[in-house]
DRENTORKOL-3810 file (N, C-alpha, C; in nm, 4 decimals):
REM DRENTORKOL-3810
@n.u->-0.3022; n.v->-3.2183; n.w->-3.6305; ca.u->-0.2530; ca.v->-3.1346; ca.w->-3.5247; c.u->-0.1679; c.v->-3.2212; c.w->-3.4323
@n.u->-0.0409; n.v->-3.1919; n.w->-3.4308; ca.u->0.0462; ca.v->-3.2679; ca.w->-3.3435; c.u->0.1640; c.v->-3.1819; c.w->-3.3024
@n.u->0.2543; n.v->-3.2434; n.w->-3.2302; ca.u->0.3680; ca.v->-3.1690; ca.w->-3.1785; c.u->0.4760; c.v->-3.1459; c.w->-3.2829
@n.u->0.4668; n.v->-3.2114; n.w->-3.3985; ca.u->0.5707; ca.v->-3.1971; ca.w->-3.5004; c.u->0.5845; c.v->-3.0504; c.w->-3.5433
@n.u->0.7043; n.v->-3.0002; n.w->-3.5347; ca.u->0.7305; ca.v->-2.8624; ca.w->-3.5732; c.u->0.6967; c.v->-2.7600; c.w->-3.4668
@n.u->0.6602; n.v->-2.8062; n.w->-3.3477; ca.u->0.6255; ca.v->-2.7116; ca.w->-3.2408; c.u->0.7514; c.v->-2.6451; c.w->-3.1859
@n.u->0.7413; n.v->-2.5171; n.w->-3.1629; ca.u->0.8503; ca.v->-2.4403; ca.w->-3.1068; c.u->0.8535; c.v->-2.4584; c.w->-2.9562
@n.u->0.7356; n.v->-2.4764; n.w->-2.8996; ca.u->0.7188; ca.v->-2.4859; ca.w->-2.7554; c.u->0.5875; c.v->-2.5577; c.w->-2.7301
@n.u->0.5807; n.v->-2.6342; n.w->-2.6220; ca.u->0.4551; ca.v->-2.7013; ca.w->-2.5904; c.u->0.4369; c.v->-2.7104; c.w->-2.4396
@n.u->0.3129; n.v->-2.7289; n.w->-2.4009; ca.u->0.2803; ca.v->-2.7465; ca.w->-2.2595; c.u->0.1455; c.v->-2.8164; c.w->-2.2509
@n.u->0.1284; n.v->-2.8987; n.w->-2.1492; ca.u->0.0017; ca.v->-2.9688; ca.w->-2.1300; c.u->-0.0486; c.v->-2.9465; c.w->-1.9883
@n.u->-0.1794; n.v->-2.9443; n.w->-1.9754; ca.u->-0.2437; ca.v->-2.9326; ca.w->-1.8444; c.u->-0.3458; c.v->-3.0448; c.w->-1.8306
@n.u->-0.3707; n.v->-3.0835; n.w->-1.7055; ca.u->-0.4745; ca.v->-3.1824; ca.w->-1.6792; c.u->-0.5931; c.v->-3.1110; c.w->-1.6164
@n.u->-0.7106; n.v->-3.1428; n.w->-1.6647; ca.u->-0.8344; ca.v->-3.0811; ca.w->-1.6156; c.u->-0.9330; c.v->-3.1928; c.w->-1.5831
@n.u->-0.9987; n.v->-3.1828; n.w->-1.4689; ca.u->-1.1081; ca.v->-3.2744; ca.w->-1.4378; c.u->-1.2380; c.v->-3.2049; c.w->-1.4762
@n.u->-1.3197; n.v->-3.2722; n.w->-1.5534; ca.u->-1.4430; ca.v->-3.2117; ca.w->-1.6053; c.u->-1.5399; c.v->-3.1849; c.w->-1.4904
@n.u->-1.5763; n.v->-3.0574; n.w->-1.4700; ca.u->-1.6716; ca.v->-3.0245; ca.w->-1.3632; c.u->-1.8169; c.v->-3.0419; c.w->-1.4098
@n.u->-1.9041; n.v->-3.0617; n.w->-1.3145; ca.u->-2.0458; ca.v->-3.0825; ca.w->-1.3422; c.u->-2.1059; c.v->-2.9679; c.w->-1.4237
@n.u->-2.0692; n.v->-2.8448; n.w->-1.3904; ca.u->-2.1301; ca.v->-2.7282; ca.w->-1.4560; c.u->-2.0912; c.v->-2.7136; c.w->-1.6026
@n.u->-1.9972; n.v->-2.7932; n.w->-1.6519; ca.u->-1.9605; ca.v->-2.7901; ca.w->-1.7937; c.u->-2.0409; c.v->-2.8891; c.w->-1.8776
@n.u->-2.1271; n.v->-2.9670; n.w->-1.8121; ca.u->-2.1941; ca.v->-3.0777; ca.w->-1.8802; c.u->-2.3418; c.v->-3.0506; c.w->-1.9077
@n.u->-2.3918; n.v->-3.1212; n.w->-2.0090; ca.u->-2.5345; ca.v->-3.1155; ca.w->-2.0404; c.u->-2.6079; c.v->-3.2190; c.w->-1.9531
@n.u->-2.7400; n.v->-3.2338; n.w->-1.9690; ca.u->-2.8139; ca.v->-3.3284; ca.w->-1.8833; c.u->-2.7690; c.v->-3.4747; c.w->-1.8963
@n.u->-2.6927; n.v->-3.5078; n.w->-2.0012; ca.u->-2.6426; ca.v->-3.6448; ca.w->-2.0172; c.u->-2.5013; c.v->-3.6609; c.w->-1.9612
@n.u->-2.4524; n.v->-3.5595; n.w->-1.8885; ca.u->-2.3179; ca.v->-3.5565; ca.w->-1.8301; c.u->-2.2064; c.v->-3.5531; c.w->-1.9336
@n.u->-2.2382; n.v->-3.5081; n.w->-2.0545; ca.u->-2.1400; ca.v->-3.4908; ca.w->-2.1613; c.u->-2.1039; c.v->-3.3421; c.w->-2.1673
@n.u->-1.9764; n.v->-3.3128; n.w->-2.1876; ca.u->-1.9332; ca.v->-3.1728; ca.w->-2.1953; c.u->-2.0031; c.v->-3.1046; c.w->-2.3123
@n.u->-2.0656; n.v->-2.9911; n.w->-2.2830; ca.u->-2.1287; ca.v->-2.9094; ca.w->-2.3864; c.u->-2.0178; c.v->-2.8557; c.w->-2.4768
@n.u->-2.0392; n.v->-2.8602; n.w->-2.6082; ca.u->-1.9345; ca.v->-2.8265; ca.w->-2.7058; c.u->-1.8749; c.v->-2.6872; c.w->-2.6860
@n.u->-1.9533; n.v->-2.5931; n.w->-2.6371; ca.u->-1.9045; ca.v->-2.4564; ca.w->-2.6190; c.u->-1.8042; c.v->-2.4402; c.w->-2.5061
@n.u->-1.7849; n.v->-2.5431; n.w->-2.4245; ca.u->-1.6878; ca.v->-2.5339; ca.w->-2.3152; c.u->-1.5455; c.v->-2.5695; c.w->-2.3580
@n.u->-1.5302; n.v->-2.6365; n.w->-2.4700; ca.u->-1.3954; ca.v->-2.6749; ca.w->-2.5134; c.u->-1.3031; c.v->-2.5546; c.w->-2.5346
@n.u->-1.3494; n.v->-2.4428; n.w->-2.5901; ca.u->-1.2585; ca.v->-2.3279; ca.w->-2.6014; c.u->-1.2028; c.v->-2.2811; c.w->-2.4659
@n.u->-1.2780; n.v->-2.3004; n.w->-2.3584; ca.u->-1.2261; ca.v->-2.2649; ca.w->-2.2258; c.u->-1.1099; c.v->-2.3552; c.w->-2.1864
@n.u->-1.1187; n.v->-2.4835; n.w->-2.2223; ca.u->-1.0088; ca.v->-2.5753; ca.w->-2.1929; c.u->-0.8851; c.v->-2.5372; c.w->-2.2740
@n.u->-0.9063; n.v->-2.4964; n.w->-2.3984; ca.u->-0.7946; ca.v->-2.4504; ca.w->-2.4810; c.u->-0.7292; c.v->-2.3285; c.w->-2.4173
@n.u->-0.8123; n.v->-2.2399; n.w->-2.3644; ca.u->-0.7621; ca.v->-2.1174; ca.w->-2.3007; c.u->-0.6733; c.v->-2.1491; c.w->-2.1813
@n.u->-0.7110; n.v->-2.2469; n.w->-2.1016; ca.u->-0.6302; ca.v->-2.2850; ca.w->-1.9857; c.u->-0.4919; c.v->-2.3302; c.w->-2.0330
@n.u->-0.4882; n.v->-2.4170; n.w->-2.1326; ca.u->-0.3597; ca.v->-2.4651; ca.w->-2.1843; c.u->-0.2802; c.v->-2.3534; c.w->-2.2501
@n.u->-0.3484; n.v->-2.2654; n.w->-2.3255; ca.u->-0.2804; ca.v->-2.1540; ca.w->-2.3927; c.u->-0.2165; c.v->-2.0615; c.w->-2.2900
@n.u->-0.2882; n.v->-2.0283; n.w->-2.1841; ca.u->-0.2321; ca.v->-1.9395; ca.w->-2.0807; c.u->-0.1081; c.v->-2.0015; c.w->-2.0166
@n.u->-0.1135; n.v->-2.1304; n.w->-1.9881; ca.u->0.0031; ca.v->-2.1968; ca.w->-1.9288; c.u->0.1206; c.v->-2.1988; c.w->-2.0265
@n.u->0.0932; n.v->-2.2201; n.w->-2.1531; ca.u->0.1982; ca.v->-2.2162; ca.w->-2.2550; c.u->0.2623; c.v->-2.0776; c.w->-2.2598
@n.u->0.1808; n.v->-1.9737; n.w->-2.2604; ca.u->0.2323; ca.v->-1.8367; ca.w->-2.2666; c.u->0.3071; c.v->-1.7983; c.w->-2.1390
@n.u->0.2663; n.v->-1.8546; n.w->-2.0261; ca.u->0.3390; ca.v->-1.8277; ca.w->-1.9009; c.u->0.4812; c.v->-1.8832; c.w->-1.9054
@n.u->0.5028; n.v->-1.9892; n.w->-1.9833; ca.u->0.6382; ca.v->-2.0441; ca.w->-1.9961; c.u->0.7355; c.v->-1.9405; c.w->-2.0516
@n.u->0.6855; n.v->-1.8510; n.w->-2.1364; ca.u->0.7722; ca.v->-1.7477; ca.w->-2.1952; c.u->0.7506; c.v->-1.6119; c.w->-2.1280
@n.u->0.6777; n.v->-1.6126; n.w->-2.0156; ca.u->0.6492; ca.v->-1.4889; ca.w->-1.9413; c.u->0.5787; c.v->-1.3856; c.w->-2.0289
@n.u->0.4805; n.v->-1.4336; n.w->-2.1058; ca.u->0.4056; ca.v->-1.3430; ca.w->-2.1930; c.u->0.2576; c.v->-1.3818; c.w->-2.1969
@n.u->0.2003; n.v->-1.3938; n.w->-2.0761; ca.u->0.0577; ca.v->-1.4197; ca.w->-2.0632; c.u->-0.0160; c.v->-1.2880; c.w->-2.0890
@n.u->-0.1455; n.v->-1.2886; n.w->-2.0756; ca.u->-0.2252; ca.v->-1.1730; ca.w->-2.1147; c.u->-0.1923; c.v->-1.0453; c.w->-2.0383
@n.u->-0.1548; n.v->-1.0545; n.w->-1.9125; ca.u->-0.1154; ca.v->-0.9337; ca.w->-1.8392; c.u->0.0119; c.v->-0.8733; c.w->-1.8982
@n.u->0.1105; n.v->-0.9597; n.w->-1.9292; ca.u->0.2346; ca.v->-0.9105; ca.w->-1.9883; c.u->0.2113; c.v->-0.8559; c.w->-2.1294
@n.u->0.1210; n.v->-0.9188; n.w->-2.2035; ca.u->0.0870; ca.v->-0.8671; ca.w->-2.3359; c.u->0.0339; c.v->-0.7251; c.w->-2.3249
@n.u->-0.0602; n.v->-0.7077; n.w->-2.2336; ca.u->-0.1203; ca.v->-0.5765; ca.w->-2.2125; c.u->-0.0150; c.v->-0.4739; c.w->-2.1695
@n.u->0.0717; n.v->-0.5137; n.w->-2.0771; ca.u->0.1778; ca.v->-0.4244; ca.w->-2.0310; c.u->0.2745; c.v->-0.3869; c.w->-2.1435
@n.u->0.2913; n.v->-0.4756; n.w->-2.2406; ca.u->0.3829; ca.v->-0.4470; ca.w->-2.3523; c.u->0.3173; c.v->-0.3604; c.w->-2.4597
@n.u->0.1865; n.v->-0.3304; n.w->-2.4420; ca.u->0.1181; ca.v->-0.2424; ca.w->-2.5366; c.u->0.0408; c.v->-0.3131; c.w->-2.6464
@n.u->0.0219; n.v->-0.4449; n.w->-2.6305; ca.u->-0.0477; ca.v->-0.5214; ca.w->-2.7342; c.u->-0.1572; c.v->-0.6089; c.w->-2.6754
@n.u->-0.2629; n.v->-0.6216; n.w->-2.7519; ca.u->-0.3646; ca.v->-0.7224; ca.w->-2.7266; c.u->-0.3455; c.v->-0.8289; c.w->-2.8340
@n.u->-0.3863; n.v->-0.9506; n.w->-2.8054; ca.u->-0.3703; ca.v->-1.0610; ca.w->-2.9000; c.u->-0.5037; c.v->-1.1334; c.w->-2.9149
@n.u->-0.6007; n.v->-1.0727; n.w->-2.9830; ca.u->-0.7304; ca.v->-1.1394; ca.w->-2.9974; c.u->-0.7211; c.v->-1.2622; c.w->-3.0880
@n.u->-0.8078; n.v->-1.3566; n.w->-3.0606; ca.u->-0.8190; ca.v->-1.4731; ca.w->-3.1479; c.u->-0.8974; c.v->-1.4306; c.w->-3.2707
@n.u->-0.8405; n.v->-1.4556; n.w->-3.3879; ca.u->-0.9065; ca.v->-1.4207; ca.w->-3.5135; c.u->-0.9566; c.v->-1.5442; c.w->-3.5885
@n.u->-0.9123; n.v->-1.6619; n.w->-3.5434; ca.u->-0.9607; ca.v->-1.7851; ca.w->-3.6053; c.u->-0.9478; c.v->-1.8977; c.w->-3.5043
@n.u->-1.0492; n.v->-1.9853; n.w->-3.5009; ca.u->-1.0451; ca.v->-2.1038; ca.w->-3.4162; c.u->-1.1084; c.v->-2.2185; c.w->-3.4930
@n.u->-1.0390; n.v->-2.3306; n.w->-3.4952; ca.u->-1.0886; ca.v->-2.4518; ca.w->-3.5591; c.u->-1.0946; c.v->-2.5608; c.w->-3.4521
@n.u->-1.2079; n.v->-2.6303; n.w->-3.4445; ca.u->-1.2217; ca.v->-2.7389; ca.w->-3.3477; c.u->-1.2817; c.v->-2.8599; c.w->-3.4176
@n.u->-1.2210; n.v->-2.9739; n.w->-3.3946; ca.u->-1.2722; ca.v->-3.1013; ca.w->-3.4461; c.u->-1.3039; c.v->-3.1884; c.w->-3.3248
@n.u->-1.4321; n.v->-3.2190; n.w->-3.3088; ca.u->-1.4758; ca.v->-3.3040; ca.w->-3.1980; c.u->-1.4681; c.v->-3.4491; c.w->-3.2431
@n.u->-1.3848; n.v->-3.5278; n.w->-3.1757; ca.u->-1.3613; ca.v->-3.6660; ca.w->-3.2150; c.u->-1.4396; c.v->-3.7617; c.w->-3.1244
@n.u->-1.4420; n.v->-3.7321; n.w->-2.9951; ca.u->-1.5139; ca.v->-3.8123; ca.w->-2.8965; c.u->-1.5677; c.v->-3.7174; c.w->-2.7906
@n.u->-1.6436; n.v->-3.7693; n.w->-2.6977; ca.u->-1.7039; ca.v->-3.6853; ca.w->-2.5934; c.u->-1.6283; c.v->-3.6972; c.w->-2.4620
@n.u->-1.6105; n.v->-3.5851; n.w->-2.3958; ca.u->-1.5612; ca.v->-3.5845; ca.w->-2.2581; c.u->-1.6836; c.v->-3.5825; c.w->-2.1671
@n.u->-1.6702; n.v->-3.6425; n.w->-2.0489; ca.u->-1.7851; ca.v->-3.6555; ca.w->-1.9592; c.u->-1.7492; c.v->-3.6106; c.w->-1.8176
@n.u->-1.8530; n.v->-3.5881; n.w->-1.7390; ca.u->-1.8400; ca.v->-3.5435; ca.w->-1.6001; c.u->-1.7416; c.v->-3.6320; c.w->-1.5236
@n.u->-1.6512; n.v->-3.5701; n.w->-1.4507; ca.u->-1.5434; ca.v->-3.6262; ca.w->-1.3671; c.u->-1.4270; c.v->-3.6851; c.w->-1.4460
@n.u->-1.4363; n.v->-3.6912; n.w->-1.5767; ca.u->-1.3250; ca.v->-3.7429; ca.w->-1.6568; c.u->-1.2064; c.v->-3.6484; c.w->-1.6457
@n.u->-1.0885; n.v->-3.7048; n.w->-1.6383; ca.u->-0.9670; ca.v->-3.6240; ca.w->-1.6406; c.u->-0.9151; c.v->-3.6230; c.w->-1.7829
@n.u->-0.8894; n.v->-3.5006; n.w->-1.8323; ca.u->-0.8398; ca.v->-3.4835; ca.w->-1.9679; c.u->-0.7054; c.v->-3.4122; c.w->-1.9658
@n.u->-0.6242; n.v->-3.4396; n.w->-2.0653; ca.u->-0.5009; ca.v->-3.3653; ca.w->-2.0885; c.u->-0.5248; c.v->-3.2731; c.w->-2.2065
@n.u->-0.4885; n.v->-3.1479; n.w->-2.1890; ca.u->-0.4995; ca.v->-3.0504; ca.w->-2.2970; c.u->-0.3573; c.v->-3.0045; c.w->-2.3285
@n.u->-0.3081; n.v->-3.0456; n.w->-2.4443; ca.u->-0.1726; ca.v->-3.0103; ca.w->-2.4863; c.u->-0.1795; c.v->-2.8961; c.w->-2.5874
@n.u->-0.0961; n.v->-2.7956; n.w->-2.5663; ca.u->-0.0901; ca.v->-2.6795; ca.w->-2.6555; c.u->0.0484; c.v->-2.6749; c.w->-2.7183
@n.u->0.0521; n.v->-2.6519; n.w->-2.8507; ca.u->0.1762; ca.v->-2.6514; ca.w->-2.9273; c.u->0.1881; c.v->-2.5206; c.w->-3.0044
@n.u->0.2870; n.v->-2.4394; n.w->-2.9713; ca.u->0.3119; ca.v->-2.3163; ca.w->-3.0460; c.u->0.3755; c.v->-2.3534; c.w->-3.1793
@n.u->0.3073; n.v->-2.3222; n.w->-3.2890; ca.u->0.3535; ca.v->-2.3608; ca.w->-3.4217; c.u->0.4085; c.v->-2.2436; c.w->-3.5036
@n.u->0.3525; n.v->-2.1231; n.w->-3.4847; ca.u->0.3974; ca.v->-2.0059; ca.w->-3.5605; c.u->0.4006; c.v->-1.8854; c.w->-3.4674
@n.u->0.4917; n.v->-1.7924; n.w->-3.4973; ca.u->0.5031; ca.v->-1.6720; ca.w->-3.4160; c.u->0.5440; c.v->-1.5484; c.w->-3.4953
@n.u->0.5933; n.v->-1.5633; n.w->-3.6176; ca.u->0.6494; ca.v->-1.4493; ca.w->-3.6903; c.u->0.5462; c.v->-1.3407; c.w->-3.7212
@n.u->0.4297; n.v->-1.3793; n.w->-3.7685; ca.u->0.3262; ca.v->-1.2829; ca.w->-3.8061; c.u->0.1984; c.v->-1.2987; c.w->-3.7253
@n.u->0.1935; n.v->-1.4062; n.w->-3.6487; ca.u->0.0754; ca.v->-1.4371; ca.w->-3.5690; c.u->0.1136; c.v->-1.5467; c.w->-3.4713
@n.u->0.0310; n.v->-1.5676; n.w->-3.3715; ca.u->0.0487; ca.v->-1.6814; ca.w->-3.2820; c.u->-0.0458; c.v->-1.7916; c.w->-3.3294
@n.u->0.0094; n.v->-1.9003; n.w->-3.3759; ca.u->-0.0715; ca.v->-2.0153; ca.w->-3.4173; c.u->-0.0414; c.v->-2.1264; c.w->-3.3197
@n.u->-0.1453; n.v->-2.1720; n.w->-3.2505; ca.u->-0.1305; ca.v->-2.2761; ca.w->-3.1499; c.u->-0.2231; c.v->-2.3913; c.w->-3.1850
@n.u->-0.1672; n.v->-2.5103; n.w->-3.1882; ca.u->-0.2457; ca.v->-2.6315; ca.w->-3.2076; c.u->-0.2684; c.v->-2.6972; c.w->-3.0724
@n.u->-0.3768; n.v->-2.7720; n.w->-3.0619; ca.u->-0.4145; ca.v->-2.8370; ca.w->-2.9362; c.u->-0.4585; c.v->-2.9798; c.w->-2.9640
@n.u->-0.4326; n.v->-3.0648; n.w->-2.8669; ca.u->-0.4871; ca.v->-3.1994; ca.w->-2.8682; c.u->-0.5386; c.v->-3.2268; c.w->-2.7274
@n.u->-0.6656; n.v->-3.2661; n.w->-2.7199; ca.u->-0.7262; ca.v->-3.3031; ca.w->-2.5918; c.u->-0.7418; c.v->-3.4543; c.w->-2.5922
@n.u->-0.6872; n.v->-3.5172; n.w->-2.4877; ca.u->-0.6940; ca.v->-3.6626; ca.w->-2.4765; c.u->-0.7447; c.v->-3.7026; c.w->-2.3382
@n.u->-0.7932; n.v->-3.8256; n.w->-2.3291; ca.u->-0.8303; ca.v->-3.8814; ca.w->-2.2003; c.u->-0.7012; c.v->-3.9055; c.w->-2.1219
@n.u->-0.6965; n.v->-3.8581; n.w->-1.9976; ca.u->-0.5735; ca.v->-3.8681; ca.w->-1.9190; c.u->-0.5369; c.v->-4.0131; c.w->-1.8888
@n.u->-0.6354; n.v->-4.0992; n.w->-1.8734; ca.u->-0.6082; ca.v->-4.2387; ca.w->-1.8374; c.u->-0.5697; c.v->-4.3249; c.w->-1.9575
@n.u->-0.6361; n.v->-4.3037; n.w->-2.0702; ca.u->-0.6169; ca.v->-4.3938; ca.w->-2.1842; c.u->-0.5368; c.v->-4.3326; c.w->-2.2985
@n.u->-0.5296; n.v->-4.2006; n.w->-2.3030; ca.u->-0.4636; ca.v->-4.1337; ca.w->-2.4148; c.u->-0.5520; c.v->-4.1207; c.w->-2.5378
@n.u->-0.6766; n.v->-4.1674; n.w->-2.5291; ca.u->-0.7689; ca.v->-4.1576; ca.w->-2.6432; c.u->-0.7903; c.v->-4.0114; c.w->-2.6795
@n.u->-0.7803; n.v->-3.9809; n.w->-2.8097; ca.u->-0.8025; ca.v->-3.8448; ca.w->-2.8568; c.u->-0.9501; c.v->-3.8100; c.w->-2.8459
@n.u->-0.9770; n.v->-3.6913; n.w->-2.7906; ca.u->-1.1138; ca.v->-3.6431; ca.w->-2.7750; c.u->-1.1407; c.v->-3.5279; c.w->-2.8701
@n.u->-1.0452; n.v->-3.4367; n.w->-2.8794; ca.u->-1.0635; ca.v->-3.3157; ca.w->-2.9592; c.u->-0.9288; c.v->-3.2697; c.w->-3.0117
@n.u->-0.9293; n.v->-3.2105; n.w->-3.1298; ca.u->-0.8109; ca.v->-3.1403; ca.w->-3.1781; c.u->-0.8568; c.v->-3.0032; c.w->-3.2236
@n.u->-0.7692; n.v->-2.9059; n.w->-3.2097; ca.u->-0.8099; ca.v->-2.7686; ca.w->-3.2376; c.u->-0.6886; c.v->-2.6839; c.w->-3.2731
@n.u->-0.7154; n.v->-2.5641; n.w->-3.3208; ca.u->-0.6101; ca.v->-2.4652; ca.w->-3.3418; c.u->-0.6695; c.v->-2.3265; c.w->-3.3238
@n.u->-0.5853; n.v->-2.2350; n.w->-3.2784; ca.u->-0.6255; ca.v->-2.0946; ca.w->-3.2676; c.u->-0.5192; c.v->-2.0090; c.w->-3.3347
@n.u->-0.5630; n.v->-1.8966; n.w->-3.3883; ca.u->-0.4730; ca.v->-1.7980; ca.w->-3.4465; c.u->-0.5019; c.v->-1.6646; c.w->-3.3790
@n.u->-0.3954; n.v->-1.6017; n.w->-3.3301; ca.u->-0.4061; ca.v->-1.4704; ca.w->-3.2666; c.u->-0.3125; c.v->-1.3739; c.w->-3.3382
@n.u->-0.3551; n.v->-1.2493; n.w->-3.3476; ca.u->-0.2698; ca.v->-1.1460; ca.w->-3.4060; c.u->-0.2534; c.v->-1.0324; c.w->-3.3061
@n.u->-0.1406; n.v->-0.9662; n.w->-3.3153; ca.u->-0.1140; ca.v->-0.8534; ca.w->-3.2269; c.u->-0.1899; c.v->-0.7300; c.w->-3.2743
@n.u->-0.2464; n.v->-0.6584; n.w->-3.1778; ca.u->-0.3126; ca.v->-0.5308; ca.w->-3.2041; c.u->-0.2493; c.v->-0.4281; c.w->-3.1106
@n.u->-0.1982; n.v->-0.3200; n.w->-3.1688; ca.u->-0.1400; ca.v->-0.2122; ca.w->-3.0896; c.u->-0.2508; c.v->-0.1468; c.w->-3.0086
@n.u->-0.2358; n.v->-0.1452; n.w->-2.8766; ca.u->-0.3423; ca.v->-0.0924; ca.w->-2.7906; c.u->-0.3631; c.v->0.0578; c.w->-2.8065
@n.u->-0.2587; n.v->0.1323; n.w->-2.8404; ca.u->-0.2751; ca.v->0.2774; ca.w->-2.8534; c.u->-0.3401; c.v->0.3158; c.w->-2.9855
@n.u->-0.3006; n.v->0.2517; n.w->-3.0949; ca.u->-0.3554; ca.v->0.2884; ca.w->-3.2259; c.u->-0.4732; c.v->0.2000; c.w->-3.2684
@n.u->-0.4899; n.v->0.0860; n.w->-3.2004; ca.u->-0.5933; ca.v->-0.0134; ca.w->-3.2348; c.u->-0.5694; c.v->-0.0758; c.w->-3.3720
@n.u->-0.4457; n.v->-0.0696; n.w->-3.4209; ca.u->-0.4132; ca.v->-0.1255; ca.w->-3.5519; c.u->-0.3557; c.v->-0.2654; c.w->-3.5385
@n.u->-0.4022; n.v->-0.3541; n.w->-3.6257; ca.u->-0.3489; ca.v->-0.4890; ca.w->-3.6300; c.u->-0.2067; c.v->-0.4841; c.w->-3.6839
@n.u->-0.1200; n.v->-0.5632; n.w->-3.6236; ca.u->0.0192; ca.v->-0.5702; ca.w->-3.6652; c.u->0.0363; c.v->-0.6881; c.w->-3.7611
@n.u->0.1008; n.v->-0.6656; n.w->-3.8718; ca.u->0.1201; ca.v->-0.7718; ca.w->-3.9697; c.u->0.2485; c.v->-0.8502; c.w->-3.9462
@n.u->0.3291; n.v->-0.8026; n.w->-3.8527; ca.u->0.4484; ca.v->-0.8722; ca.w->-3.8070; c.u->0.4397; c.v->-0.8723; c.w->-3.6547
@n.u->0.4711; n.v->-0.9849; n.w->-3.5933; ca.u->0.4649; ca.v->-0.9919; ca.w->-3.4473; c.u->0.5617; c.v->-0.8912; c.w->-3.3859
@n.u->0.5214; n.v->-0.8294; n.w->-3.2758; ca.u->0.6070; ca.v->-0.7288; ca.w->-3.2103; c.u->0.7381; c.v->-0.7889; c.w->-3.1594
@n.u->0.8386; n.v->-0.7037; n.w->-3.1507; ca.u->0.9715; ca.v->-0.7467; ca.w->-3.1063; c.u->0.9679; c.v->-0.8083; c.w->-2.9676
@n.u->0.8762; n.v->-0.7646; n.w->-2.8830; ca.u->0.8695; ca.v->-0.8194; ca.w->-2.7479; c.u->0.8442; c.v->-0.9694; c.w->-2.7517
@n.u->0.7658; n.v->-1.0173; n.w->-2.8464; ca.u->0.7408; ca.v->-1.1605; ca.w->-2.8572; c.u->0.8689; c.v->-1.2337; c.w->-2.8955
@n.u->0.9436; n.v->-1.1795; n.w->-2.9917; ca.u->1.0707; ca.v->-1.2405; ca.w->-3.0311; c.u->1.1655; c.v->-1.2478; c.w->-2.9111
@n.u->1.1698; n.v->-1.1393; n.w->-2.8341; ca.u->1.2551; ca.v->-1.1339; ca.w->-2.7161; c.u->1.2169; c.v->-1.2438; c.w->-2.6168
@n.u->1.0888; n.v->-1.2613; n.w->-2.5940; ca.u->1.0411; ca.v->-1.3630; ca.w->-2.4991; c.u->1.0710; c.v->-1.5046; c.w->-2.5490
@n.u->1.0676; n.v->-1.5237; n.w->-2.6804; ca.u->1.0880; ca.v->-1.6568; ca.w->-2.7381; c.u->1.2346; c.v->-1.6926; c.w->-2.7622
@n.u->1.3244; n.v->-1.5945; n.w->-2.7589; ca.u->1.4650; ca.v->-1.6173; ca.w->-2.7942; c.u->1.5268; c.v->-1.7401; c.w->-2.7279
@n.u->1.5143; n.v->-1.7581; n.w->-2.5963; ca.u->1.5769; ca.v->-1.8768; ca.w->-2.5352; c.u->1.5189; c.v->-2.0082; c.w->-2.5881
@n.u->1.3912; n.v->-2.0094; n.w->-2.6194; ca.u->1.3257; ca.v->-2.1310; ca.w->-2.6667; c.u->1.3594; c.v->-2.1586; c.w->-2.8127
@n.u->1.3746; n.v->-2.0525; n.w->-2.8908; ca.u->1.4130; ca.v->-2.0697; ca.w->-3.0307; c.u->1.5548; c.v->-2.1251; c.w->-3.0403
@n.u->1.6438; n.v->-2.0766; n.w->-2.9546; ca.u->1.7813; ca.v->-2.1256; ca.w->-2.9533; c.u->1.7831; c.v->-2.2728; c.w->-2.9154
@n.u->1.7042; n.v->-2.3120; n.w->-2.8150; ca.u->1.6987; ca.v->-2.4527; ca.w->-2.7724; c.u->1.6401; c.v->-2.5394; c.w->-2.8825
@n.u->1.5381; n.v->-2.4883; n.w->-2.9500; ca.u->1.4748; ca.v->-2.5636; ca.w->-3.0587; c.u->1.5737; c.v->-2.5839; c.w->-3.1727
@n.u->1.6503; n.v->-2.4821; n.w->-3.2064; ca.u->1.7499; ca.v->-2.4932; ca.w->-3.3129; c.u->1.8614; c.v->-2.5902; c.w->-3.2739
@n.u->1.9004; n.v->-2.5909; n.w->-3.1450; ca.u->2.0015; ca.v->-2.6849; ca.w->-3.0983; c.u->1.9531; c.v->-2.8291; c.w->-3.1140
@n.u->1.8263; n.v->-2.8538; n.w->-3.0816; ca.u->1.7708; ca.v->-2.9877; ca.w->-3.0927; c.u->1.7643; c.v->-3.0320; c.w->-3.2387
@n.u->1.7317; n.v->-2.9410; n.w->-3.3292; ca.u->1.7240; ca.v->-2.9748; ca.w->-3.4715; c.u->1.8615; c.v->-3.0069; c.w->-3.5280
@n.u->1.9653; n.v->-2.9403; n.w->-3.4741; ca.u->2.1005; ca.v->-2.9599; ca.w->-3.5230; c.u->2.1628; c.v->-3.0912; c.w->-3.4778
@n.u->2.1061; n.v->-3.1536; n.w->-3.3759; ca.u->2.1637; ca.v->-3.2781; ca.w->-3.3228; c.u->2.1179; c.v->-3.3980; c.w->-3.4010
END
């Protein structure tokens, strides 16, 4: 999981709060998806298509698959960087993530999520991403193609 082939990326810094930790001050494994969510929302805000805009456009985008590989432990008060990389958009949203220690760059976790569009009125899963997503991504796709051409 890396930035290679990413259409768009964004990273956030999070300081590990006490309430996310077990009695040994290590982040409980079930909290990592919340960190992914923070980075995913910020990534989607870059294209003005966060969950409120998704809902307004008539689609929900539930996660249908999540893969997480725990490499090291994050601990109470540690600052982490959570980087999100949009890798696919044509038929689904596939986002890869890398969580690293903010001070050292040491990899802590890598993950990926897959989301599919569901029409809110019919409740039917869409096998092709809705046109609204293409519209939101157009400026970024053009920039990505320009960079590849150079």
